[in-house]
Structure formats: structure tokens, C-alpha cells
N, C-alpha and C positions, 0 to 999 in steps of 0.2 A: 704391953700392947697385945690385944687378942689376935690370934691367927685368922686369916681369911679362910673361907670354905674352900676345900681343895677343888671342888668342881668349878667354883667361881674363878679360882686361879687359872685353871686350864681352859676356862670358857666353854665348858661342855655341860650337857644335861646329866642328871643323876642316872639316867637310863643309857648313857653312852656305852657303846661296845668297846672291846679291847682295842680294835683297830682305830676307832674314833679317838680314843685316848692317846694312842701313839701318834696319830697325825697331828693332834693338837699340841702335844709335847714337842714334836720335832719343829713345828713352826715357831713356837715360843723360844725354844732352845737356840735356834739359829739367830733369833732377834737379840736375845739378851746375853748370849755367851760372852764372858769377859774377854776372850781373845778378839772378839769383834768390837768390844767397847773398852779399850785399854784406859785405866784410870777412872772409869765410871763406877763409883761405888754403888749407885742406885741400880745399875744394870746387873752388877754382881749379886746384890740382894734379891732382885727379882728372879735371876736365874736359879739361885738356891731355892727360892720359894717354889718355882715351877718344877724343879727336880724333886723336891720333897713331896709335892702333891702327886707327881706321876709315880714315884716309887711306891707310894702307898696304894693308889688306886689301881696300879698295874698288877698288884699282888691280890689274888682272889680272897685269901683269908684276911689280909689287912683291910681290904676294901669293905668286906662284910662287917668287920668289927667297927670300922669308921662310920659306916652307914647307920650302925645301931647306937654307938656311944660317942661319936664325934671325935674331936682331937684327943680326948682323954684315953681313947683306945690305943693310940700310937705315940703317946707322949714319952713313954719309957723306951728309949733306944729305938725309936720308931723309924719313920720313913726317911729321915734325913741323915741317918748314920754315916753311910759311906762317903758322902760328899758328892759333888757334881762331876768330878773328873771321869770316873769309871763309866757312869751312865752315859755321858756324852760320847765316850769312846765306843760304847756299845751302839749308840745311835749312828755314829759315823760308819762303824763297821757294817751295820745293817744296810746303809746306803751302798757301800762297796759291794756287799754281797748281792744286792739287787741288780747291780750292773754287771758284775763279773762272775756270778755264780758261786759255787762252793769250792772252786779250785780243783775239782776232780773231773769235770767234764760231763760224763754220762749221768743221766738221772739215776738216783739211787746210790751213787758212789759215795764212799767215805762215810763220815758220820756228821749229819746235820745236827742242828741244835735239838736236843731231846732225843736223838737217834741212838741206836745201840752201837757201842764202839766195836770197830773191827769187822762189822758185818756188811758186806757189799753184795749188791744184787748181781746175779749171774747174767751173762750176756744172752741176748736173743739169738735163736738159731733159725736158719732157712733150709728148707728141703724142697727140691724140685721133683714133682710127681707127674709122670706122663700117663694118661689113660686113653682108652679108645672112645670113639663116639658112642658106641653101644653101652659102654660103662657109664658114660656121662648121662645117657638116657635112663638107664635103670638104677644108677647108684650102686655103690659097692663098699665093702669094708676091706681096706688095704693094710697089710702088715709091712712096716718099714723098719729098717735098722739104721740108726744114726750114731755116729761117734760124738760123744759129749763128755762133760765133766759132771760127776755125781758126788754127793757128800761122802767123805771118807768114813767108812764103817768103823775103822780102828779107833779114831778119836772123836767120832760123832760130829765131825765138822768143825771142831774147835781149833784144830791145828796143833794142839799140844799133846805131848806124849802121855800115855796112860799113867795116872797117878799125879799128874801135874795139870796146871791150867794157866792160861795167859794172865799176865799181870798188867795192871794199868800203867800206861806210859807215864814215866816220871817227868818227861819234858813238857807234855801238854796237859797232864792230869786226866787223861782219858777223853779229852775233848776232840782230839784229832787235828787241832789247829793251834797255832801259836800267834800271839798278838804282839805287835810292836807299835808303841805310841810315839808319834813324831809331831810334837807341837799340837796343832789344831786337829790332826788326823790320827786315827788308830787303824792300822792295817793288819789284816789277818792273812796268814798263809798256811799251807799244809805243813804239819809237823814233820821235820826232817828225820826224826828218830823212828816214828811208827808209820810214816808215810800216810797219815790221815786215818789210820785204823783205830787209834785210841788205845790199842793194846800191843804188848810185845810178848812174843813167844820165846822164852829162854831155852826151853827143852822141846824142840819140835817133834811132831809125830814122825816116825820113820817111814810110814806108809805113804804119806802125802807131802813130806818135807815141810810141814807147817802150813801148807796152803789150805788145809781143811777139805780138800776135794781131790779126786783122782780121775784120770781119763778112762772111760769105759764105753762100750758099744751097747746102746739100749735098743730094745725092740718095742715098738709102739703100734697100736691098732688105730687106724684113722677111718672115720666114717665119712665117705664121700656121698653127699645127698644127690638124689636124682635131679637133673636139670642144670648141673653146674656148667659154667662156660669157660672158655679158654682165658687164662690169666686170673682166675679167681684165687683169692688167698684165704686159707683156713687157719685160724689162730687157735693154738692149743696152749692155754694159760698154764704156766708153771712147768712146762715140759722142755724148757730150754736148759741152758747151762746152770748148774748149781751155783749158789752164791758162795763167796769166800767166808770161811769161818761161821757157817750157819746162816748166812744171809739168804734172802729169798731167791728162788730160781727165776731165771728169765723165761721167756715164752718161745714156743716153736711156731714158726710160720711155714705152712705148706703151700707152695705155689703150684697151681694146676696148669698143665698144658694138654691139649687134646690132639691126638694124632690125626693126620689127614685121612679121610675116608675114601675108598675107591669109587663109591657111587654118589654119596651125598655131600652137598655143600650146605653149610649152616649160616643162617642169618637170624640171630636171636633165637626165638623158639620155632622158626620155620625152617624146613628142609627143602632143598632143591635137588632134583635128579634129572639128568639129561638122558633121554632114551631114544636111540635110533629106531626108525620104523622104515619099512620098505615103501617104495614108490607106489606099489599096488595098494597096500593098506591105506596109505594117505589118500589115494585117488578114489578107492571103492568103499572105504570104511572097514572097520574090523575091531578086534579087541586085542589088547596087549597085556601081558602080565608084568607087573613092576614090583620091586622089593620094598619092604617097609622096615624101618629102623628096629622094630621090635622082633625082627626075624621072620615075620610072616610075609605073605604076598597078597596083592590085590589086583583086580581087573580094572582096566581103564578102557572105556569105549571111545574109539577114534572115528569121528564122523567123516563122511566122504568130502574130499576136497581140502583136507587139513594141510596147512602149510608149515614149513620149518619155523621153529621158535614158538609155535603155539603152546600155551601153557594150560594144564588141567590141574585144578585144585582138588585135593583130597583132604577134607576137613578132619581135624583131630588126629592126624597121623604124623605130626611133627614131634618136637621135643617138649617135655614138660617144663613149665615155668617154675623156677626154683622157689621152694616153700610156698607153692600155690597149687590149686587144683586145675589151673588152666593148662591147656595143651595147644601147641602150635599146629600148623598145617603142613602138608606135603605137597609140593608143586612139581608136577611132571612136565618137563619141557621136551617136546618131540623134535627130532631132527630127521628130515626126510633124506634117506640115503639113495644116492645115485647108483644104479647097478653097474657093476664092473665085470670084466672078463666075459663079455657076451658071446654066445654062439652065433653062427651065421643066421640061423632061423630067428633068434631073438632080435638080431639087428633088423631083419626084414620086417618083423612085426612092428618094431618101433618106428621104422621108416614109413610103413603103411599108416600107422596112427598119426604120424606127423603130417603126412600128405592130406589126410582127411580132417585134421584138426582145424578149428576156427578160433577166432578171438575169444569166443565164449568159453573155450576150454582153458585159455590162459589169460584171464581178464587182467591180472596184475601186470604181466609183461606187455600185453597189448596196450594198456593204458600208459605205461611208462614210455614206450617207444613212440606212441602217438604224441605225447608231450614233447619228446625230443625233436620230432619232425616239425611240430608247430614252432618250436624255438628257433630252429635253423631257418625255416621259411620266413618267419617274421624278421629275423636278423638280416637276411638277404634283401628283403623288401626295404628295410630302413637304409641299407647301404645304397 
């Protein structure tokens, strides 16, 4: 009896991707597996057919040959050789791996399928950097020193003593994991001999004790761009801890914090500055000199009759917007200062002014107390 077309067996098109082939195989394998159909010869035959089709099409070289020559290309010791047991174990192991990970926790740990044995990604590092508001305004280049692990120069990160090299773990065959089949399931776990590395160092390097890395203090130069804000994180790829036995290095994350400023408060790109002015300047008008974050000064005209909390906007004198040509504004908030420690003559002058003053000189307070009087009058009338 002639064999059915492998694509027809799996129910996929000839253009199906690798992932589509796997999905189709898993569905059919679950349906026809003999453990689910005890004593059903037809189900066993169908499962073998599905397994044979998948083993052929999942292999790029076999699939190319099959597409060109058909079943003749794989008839000699072809796709069905190993039988269905191992493939179904791989299938179930994939399911466990999807749910529980690779058994090593952190991404990049251990040896995944197709990964290099023994090479583990280094840990990410954090560095807290405090800068001033002026430095955040202008940007700067900061030199920092961080304790970290670097690749051992003696063994070039292999962990093996000079003249030797790590050997493939005999327990797991370099895979880093061992598999135990239990009836319907096949469960993988980290190799107890090599601890998931896939390699064993029999003669460790004396400088790093076989780890492939040593602890050192590194000096790095960090570019802090203009306009950074408090809490910003700068990532330096590959500047973290070196990986085990030549594995890729982790990343360094620099967290910025900005020191409180004696004059300015920041809100995004805008700056706010509270400036006290004398009662005379507020009443008669005048000019005040205020600081700017770039180190310069600017003049602000105070009109006559200015009240406390009045704000004046100075455009373009705030903080730069990160990675932009935009600049925020500077807001000056005035606070009218009540004079203290008056002399006798100063008291007399203020008393004379108070006696000659009218509601027009204090419109805000006059209006307020007028409303208070009206409130109590209307209240007594209702009573």
C-alpha cells in the first residue's frame, strides 16, 4: 500500500512553517497516542504515521529532499527510524518546559536547546548616581568605579587550567539536563553532575577556581545627557557582570537622582523660584535681579501694586527637554516681605500712611471684610 503524503497526514499546507508543523503534530499525537487508545491498533498505526511525517518535515534537509523526490528520498532509514516513543517524550518535555521554564530561573541561565554548554549570562548590575540640578541642565560625563566580575585573563573565561579544557559532562552528554521517562510523561531536570552547564572542569584554573571570572573594580565613563530627570535609568549594555565560562556579560543600569536645589524647584522642564521683595518695591514698582539655572542673571520688572504669590514667566530659561531642542520656562513667584525691627520714625511713617489710607489702597482686604460684614448682617436678619 502506498504511503500518504506527509503534508496530508499532518493536515498542513506545503508552505507550513516549522511552528505550524509542530502544532499540527502535537494535536494529532495527543489524539492517536497508544497510551490514550489502549488496544486500538488503528490508533497506533496512525500515530506512527503522524510521527514519521513530522520527523521528516521537521528536519530541513529531509524536508527539502522529500519536497523534491517524495517518499523515495526518505525510504532508506528515513523518518520513521527511531519510533514514536522518543519523539513523544520530546513533545511532552516541550510542554513542561513551556510551563516551568528551563529549570534555572533567570533568562540566559544554563544551556537551552542549541545553546553553548556551560556558558551562563552574567548578572545585571545597578549603580546609583546623584547629580546636581546644574549638571542635569548642562549634561556631563561622569567617571564611576564599580565592583564587578570580569572574565579571568588566565584561562580566558573557560575555568580550566592552562593546557587543559573542560570536558563534556558524561551524565547529560553536554545537554545540561537529564530526562526521565515515566509512562505517558517525560520529565527533564537540571543535570546533578554539571549543574546545568553541560561541561565539567576536572583541572580548574587556580586564578578563578574554575568559575571563569574574577572579582575586580572597573572604571567606566558615563555620558549623562542634558535634560535628565530624577529617577531616569541609563542602560549600559554588556557592562554588567561577566558570564560564567565565557558567557555573555549582563548589563549595567545607572539610576539617576538629582540633589535638591537651594533656589529652584523643578516641574518637568519648567523651573520655579520664590523671590522675596520689599513692601516698597511691591507698592511703588521696581526691578529685581534673579538667578538663572545656567549661572547667569536676569532682570524682572515688578509693577506697582504687586501682591504676594504673583508669578512672572521668563520664557526659555528653564530645563532642556531630553533629546529635544525644546526648553522649559522659569517662573518667578514673588513674596512681599513685611518689614521687621522698625525704628520709631519708621513706625510713625507707617501709622501716618495707615491713617490716610482708604479702601482704594487695599482693595482686596476691603472687599473681603465687606463680604464678612454682609454675611453677619444677613445672618442676624434671618435670625
